[in-house]
C-alpha positions in Angstrom: -23.2 -10.4 5.7 -20.5 -7.9 4.7 -19.8 -8.4 1.1 -15.6 -8.0 0.6 -13.4 -8.2 -2.5 -9.7 -8.6 -2.2 -6.9 -7.3 -4.5 -3.7 -8.6 -3.9 -1.0 -10.3 -6.1 0.0 -13.1 -3.7 -2.3 -16.0 -4.4 -1.5 -17.8 -1.0 -2.5 -14.4 0.9 -5.9 -13.9 -1.0 -6.6 -17.9 -0.3 -5.8 -17.6 3.3 -7.7 -14.3 3.6 -10.8 -15.7 1.7 -10.8 -18.7 4.1 -10.6 -16.6 7.3 -13.3 -14.4 6.2 -15.8 -17.0 4.7 -15.2 -18.8 7.9 -16.1 -15.9 10.3 -19.8 -15.5 9.8 -19.1 -11.9 9.8 -18.5 -11.3 5.8 -18.5 -13.0 2.6 -15.9 -12.7 -0.3 -17.6 -11.7 -3.4 -14.3 -11.3 -5.6 -10.5 -11.8 -5.8 -8.1 -9.8 -8.1 -4.3 -10.2 -8.6 -4.2 -6.7 -10.2 -5.8 -3.4 -10.6 -6.9 -4.2 -14.2 -8.5 -7.5 -13.1 -10.3 -5.6 -10.1 -11.3 -2.8 -12.6 -13.1 -5.3 -14.8 -14.9 -7.1 -12.3 -15.6 -4.7 -9.2 -19.0 -3.8 -10.6 -20.4 -7.2 -10.4 -18.7 -8.0 -7.2 -20.2 -5.1 -5.6 -18.1 -5.0 -2.6 -18.9 -2.9 0.5 -15.2 -3.3 1.5 -12.3 -3.4 -0.5 -8.8 -5.2 0.8 -6.5 -3.6 -1.3 -2.6 -4.4 -1.4 -0.4 -1.4 -1.6 2.2 -2.8 -3.8 0.2 -4.2 -7.1 2.1 -5.2 -9.9 0.5 -2.8 -12.6 -0.5 0.3 -10.6 0.6 1.7 -7.1 -2.2 0.9 -4.7 -1.7 4.7 -3.6 -3.2 5.5 -6.8 -5.7 3.0 -7.3 -7.0 3.7 -4.0 -7.9 7.4 -5.2 -9.3 5.9 -8.5 -11.7 3.5 -6.6 -13.0 6.2 -4.1 -13.5 8.5 -7.0 -15.5 5.9 -9.2 -17.1 3.8 -6.2 -17.3 6.5 -3.4 -19.5 4.0 -1.5 -17.0 1.4 -1.1 -14.8 1.4 2.0 -10.9 0.7 1.6 -9.1 -1.2 3.9 -5.1 -1.2 2.8 -3.6 -4.4 3.0 0.5 -4.3 3.0 3.8 -5.1 4.1 4.5 -1.3 4.0 4.4 0.4 7.4 6.2 3.5 6.6 4.4 6.8 7.7 4.4 8.3 4.6 2.5 5.4 2.5 0.0 5.2 5.5 -0.7 9.0 5.3 -0.9 8.9 1.4 -3.3 5.8 1.6 -5.8 7.7 4.1 -5.4 11.0 1.9 -6.4 9.2 -1.2 -9.6 7.9 0.7 -8.7 4.7 2.6 -10.9 4.0 5.6 -8.3 1.6 7.2 -4.7 0.0 7.1 -3.7 -3.5 8.1 -0.3 -4.8 8.1 -0.2 -8.3 6.4 0.8 -10.1 9.3 -1.9 -8.5 11.6 -3.9 -10.8 13.8 -7.0 -12.5 12.4 -9.3 -10.5 15.1 -7.7 -7.5 13.6 -8.5 -8.3 10.2 -12.2 -8.9 10.9 -12.3 -5.9 13.4 -10.9 -3.8 10.3 -13.7 -5.0 7.9 -16.6 -4.4 10.5 -15.2 -0.9 11.2 -15.0 0.2 7.5 -18.5 -1.4 6.6 -19.7 0.7 9.5 -18.2 3.8 8.0 -15.5 4.2 10.4 -11.6 4.5 10.5 -9.6 1.5 11.5 -5.9 1.3 12.1 -4.3 -2.0 13.1 -2.3 -1.7 16.5 1.2 -1.7 14.9 0.1 1.0 12.3 -1.8 3.2 15.3 1.1 3.0 17.6 3.6 4.1 14.4 1.4 7.0 13.5 1.4 8.5 17.2 5.2 8.8 16.9 7.2 11.9 16.2 7.5 12.1 12.2 11.3 12.1 11.9 11.6 8.5 13.1 9.2 7.3 10.4 11.9 6.9 7.4 14.0 3.9 7.7 15.9 3.0 4.4 17.9 -0.2 3.9 21.8 -0.2 2.8 20.4 -0.7 -0.8 18.1 2.0 -1.0 20.6 4.4 0.7 22.7 3.2 -2.0 19.9 4.2 -5.0 19.2 7.4 -3.2 22.7 8.7 -3.3 23.0 7.9 -7.0 19.8 9.4 -7.7 20.8 12.7 -6.0 24.0 12.8 -8.3 21.5 12.8 -11.5 22.1 9.1 -12.9 19.6 7.6 -14.7 17.8 4.3 -14.1 20.4 2.7 -16.7 23.4 4.1 -15.2 22.3 3.5 -11.7 21.6 -0.4 -12.9 25.1 -0.8 -14.4 26.8 0.9 -11.5 25.6 -1.7 -8.8 24.7 -4.6 -11.2 21.1 -4.8 -10.9 18.1 -4.4 -13.8 16.9 -1.2 -14.4 13.6 -2.6 -13.9 15.1 -3.2 -10.2 16.2 0.2 -10.1 13.0 1.6 -11.3 11.2 -0.2 -8.6 13.5 1.2 -5.7 13.1 4.6 -7.2 9.3 4.3 -6.9 9.5 2.8 -3.3 11.9 5.6 -2.5 9.2 8.4 -3.7 6.3 6.7 -1.7 8.4 6.2 1.5 9.7 10.0 1.4 6.2 10.8 0.3 7.8 12.8 -2.9 6.0 13.4 -6.0 9.1 13.5 -8.3 13.0 13.0 -8.6 13.8 16.7 -7.3 11.5 16.5 -4.5 12.9 13.6 -3.6 16.3 14.5 -3.4 15.2 17.7 -1.7 13.5 15.8 1.1 16.6 13.3 1.3 19.1 16.2 1.8 16.5 17.9 4.4 16.2 14.5 6.6 20.0 14.1 6.2 19.6 10.8 4.7 22.2 11.2 2.1 
């Protein structure tokens, strides 16, 4: 039986995954965490072979946490689990050591196939991600109207607080938008974000 741990802040999802995996006869869930800090505290006891890792954790980016896990526990295969299907996020997860990528609405068979593949040391991309990774790179970035609005104001040099005042949202929400934009465009900082946005004619 493959030992699996799950890190995701949505309890309904973790409960569903646990039931699915436990009932499969393929694997057993040895631990569940709803944040990176919970996972850090327990992963040594769980000793998973495969870690199902959400990209959008409440306390740290799953992209960064993936790199941390692979550095400290190189033997664990990371299978990213996410609602994000942007090219740059998938690329960053794979670059940081993830062995597989599943979207949260993946079919049961794909979840189990992903666990098996990663446990065997192979790379696994679910069908939707596999198709997307083969498309020309220019088509990969899609921004919502609100994200475009925030990006434009970031490019004008406004702070999170100033943007929040301008579009009547909280600074925390703007911070979250900014973080997502950095992820989507594969930028390490704001200056790079603006440059990429201009190059791609997003603003």
